C-alpha positions as CSV (number, residue, x, y, z in Angstrom):
1,M,60.7,104.8,90.2
2,K,63.8,106.9,89.7
3,K,64.8,108.4,86.5
4,E,68.1,107.5,84.9
5,D,69.8,110.8,86.0
6,E,68.5,110.5,89.6
7,R,70.1,107.1,90.3
8,S,73.1,107.1,92.6
9,F,76.3,105.7,91.0
10,D,79.5,104.7,92.6
11,P,82.2,106.1,90.3
12,V,84.9,104.0,91.9
13,A,82.9,100.8,91.4
14,D,82.0,101.8,87.9
15,R,85.7,102.5,87.1
16,L,86.8,99.2,88.5
17,I,84.1,97.3,86.5
18,S,85.3,99.1,83.3
19,A,88.8,98.0,84.1
20,R,87.6,94.4,84.7
21,K,88.5,94.4,88.4
22,L,86.4,93.2,91.3
23,L,86.9,93.6,95.0
24,I,85.8,91.4,97.9
25,C,86.8,93.1,101.1
26,E,84.2,91.9,103.5
27,E,82.5,88.9,105.1
28,I,81.2,86.5,102.6
29,N,77.4,86.4,102.7
30,Q,74.5,86.2,100.3
31,S,74.6,89.9,99.4
32,V,78.3,89.7,98.5
33,A,77.6,86.5,96.5
34,K,74.8,88.2,94.6
35,R,76.9,91.3,93.8
36,V,80.1,89.4,92.8
37,M,78.1,86.8,90.8
38,G,76.3,89.6,88.9
39,Q,79.6,91.4,88.2
40,L,81.3,88.3,87.0
41,L,78.4,87.3,84.7
42,A,78.1,90.9,83.3
43,M,81.8,91.1,82.6
44,A,81.9,87.7,81.0
45,D,78.9,88.6,78.9
46,E,80.8,91.7,77.7
47,S,84.0,89.9,76.7
48,D,86.3,87.0,77.4
49,Q,89.1,89.4,78.5
50,D,90.8,88.6,81.9
51,I,89.1,89.6,85.1
52,D,91.2,90.4,88.2
53,L,89.5,89.7,91.5
54,F,91.1,91.2,94.7
55,I,90.1,89.5,97.9
56,N,90.7,90.4,101.6
57,S,88.1,88.5,103.6
58,Q,87.7,86.9,107.0
59,G,85.4,84.3,105.3
60,G,81.8,83.8,106.1
61,H,78.9,81.7,104.8
62,V,80.1,78.6,103.0
63,E,77.2,78.4,100.4
64,A,77.8,82.1,99.5
65,G,81.4,81.2,99.0
66,D,80.3,78.2,96.9
67,T,78.3,80.5,94.6
68,I,81.3,82.8,93.9
69,H,83.7,79.8,93.6
70,D,81.4,78.1,91.1
71,V,80.7,81.2,89.0
72,I,84.4,82.0,88.7
73,R,84.8,78.5,87.3
74,Y,81.7,78.9,85.2
75,V,82.5,82.0,83.2
76,D,84.6,81.8,80.1
77,A,86.8,84.8,81.0
78,R,90.0,83.9,82.8
79,V,89.8,85.1,86.5
80,R,93.0,86.0,88.2
81,I,92.7,86.3,92.0
82,I,95.0,88.5,94.1
83,G,94.9,88.0,97.8
84,T,95.7,90.8,100.2
85,G,95.5,91.3,104.0
86,Y,94.0,88.0,104.9
87,V,92.2,85.3,102.9
88,A,90.4,83.1,105.4
89,S,87.9,80.3,105.4
90,A,85.2,80.9,102.7
91,G,87.7,83.5,101.3
92,T,90.2,80.8,100.7
93,H,87.5,78.7,99.1
94,I,86.9,81.5,96.6
95,F,90.6,82.0,96.1
96,L,91.0,78.4,95.1
97,A,88.5,78.7,92.3
98,A,91.1,80.2,90.0
99,E,93.6,78.0,88.2
100,K,96.8,77.6,90.2
101,E,98.8,79.8,87.9
102,D,96.2,82.6,88.3
103,R,96.4,82.7,92.2
104,Y,98.6,85.5,93.4
105,C,99.0,87.4,96.6
106,L,100.6,90.5,97.9
107,P,103.6,90.1,100.3
108,N,101.7,90.5,103.6
109,T,98.8,88.2,103.0
110,R,97.9,85.5,105.4
111,F,95.7,82.4,104.6
112,L,93.5,80.2,106.7
113,I,92.0,76.8,106.0
114,H,89.7,75.0,108.5
115,Q,86.7,72.9,108.7
116,P,83.2,74.5,108.5
117,S,81.4,75.4,111.7
118,G,77.8,76.3,112.3
119,G,75.4,77.3,115.0
120,V,73.5,74.1,115.8
121,G,70.3,74.2,117.8
122,G,66.9,72.8,118.0
123,Q,65.6,69.3,118.7
124,A,68.1,66.4,118.9
125,S,67.0,65.0,115.6
126,D,67.5,68.4,113.9
127,I,70.9,68.7,115.6
128,A,71.9,65.3,114.2
129,I,70.8,66.4,110.7
130,Q,72.8,69.6,110.9
131,A,75.9,67.7,112.2
132,E,75.6,65.3,109.2
133,Q,75.5,68.2,106.8
134,I,78.6,69.9,108.4
135,I,80.5,66.6,108.1
136,R,79.5,66.3,104.4
137,M,80.5,69.9,103.8
138,R,83.8,69.4,105.5
139,E,84.6,66.4,103.3
140,R,83.5,68.3,100.1
141,L,85.7,71.3,101.1
142,A,88.6,69.0,101.9
143,Q,88.4,67.5,98.5
144,I,88.3,70.9,96.8
145,I,91.4,72.0,98.7
146,A,93.2,68.8,97.9
147,N,92.3,69.1,94.2
148,A,93.3,72.8,94.0
149,T,96.6,72.4,95.9
150,G,97.8,68.9,95.0
151,Q,97.9,67.9,98.7
152,P,96.9,64.4,99.6
153,I,93.3,64.4,100.9
154,E,94.5,62.8,104.2
155,R,96.8,65.7,104.9
156,V,94.0,68.2,104.1
157,R,91.6,66.4,106.4
158,T,94.2,66.6,109.2
159,D,95.1,70.2,108.5
160,I,91.5,71.5,108.6
161,E,90.7,69.9,111.9
162,R,91.9,73.1,113.5
163,D,92.6,76.6,112.2
164,R,95.6,76.3,109.9
165,W,97.1,79.8,109.3
166,M,99.8,80.2,106.6
167,T,102.2,82.9,105.6
168,T,102.7,83.6,101.9
169,E,105.6,81.3,101.8
170,E,103.7,78.5,103.5
171,A,100.7,79.0,101.2
172,I,103.0,78.7,98.2
173,D,104.5,75.5,99.6
174,Y,101.0,74.1,100.3
175,G,99.9,74.9,96.7
176,I,97.4,77.6,97.5
177,V,99.3,80.5,95.9
178,S,101.4,80.4,92.8
179,K,103.3,83.6,93.2
180,V,103.8,86.5,95.6
181,I,103.6,89.8,93.6
182,Q,104.9,93.3,94.3
183,S,103.1,95.2,91.6
184,S,100.5,94.8,88.9
185,K,103.3,94.2,86.4
186,D,103.9,90.8,88.1
187,V,100.5,89.4,87.2
188,G,100.8,87.2,84.2
């Protein structure tokens, strides 16, 4: 067991946590979900002050995205999300956890919505079970997108049949983003 003074600390991460800022700049997986969930819960336990979460992610594992999405909604602290680079798939699912007025992005951000996919294999009966679960997941995610954006569920179902990339302007029109910002002073 290491002594307190022998542990390795990340001064940038510590500084960001102190400033109530989180980063997701990677594929969404269980490790990321565990880290972000722990950070959100720790910050929320410390105070109800706003938390800023910056996201640039190609997406990843849906259930890991579900964990982060649900914990953002669970904590009492207001979570403002700022998209940058690209916010895709499970990244968009996380982005939509914030209240609409708390969803921002930087000018060059792109967004992607689509249906879930998975590697299906095994016996025919197992493939049928997995396919049923993907269909259920697709409907659940479509409903979340519709609720978060104000789009009719029928439109969302159609839009997620294939990759639907959006510019910042298109994401605003769709209801994903509330405002494109240029600086931290633009976050309300």
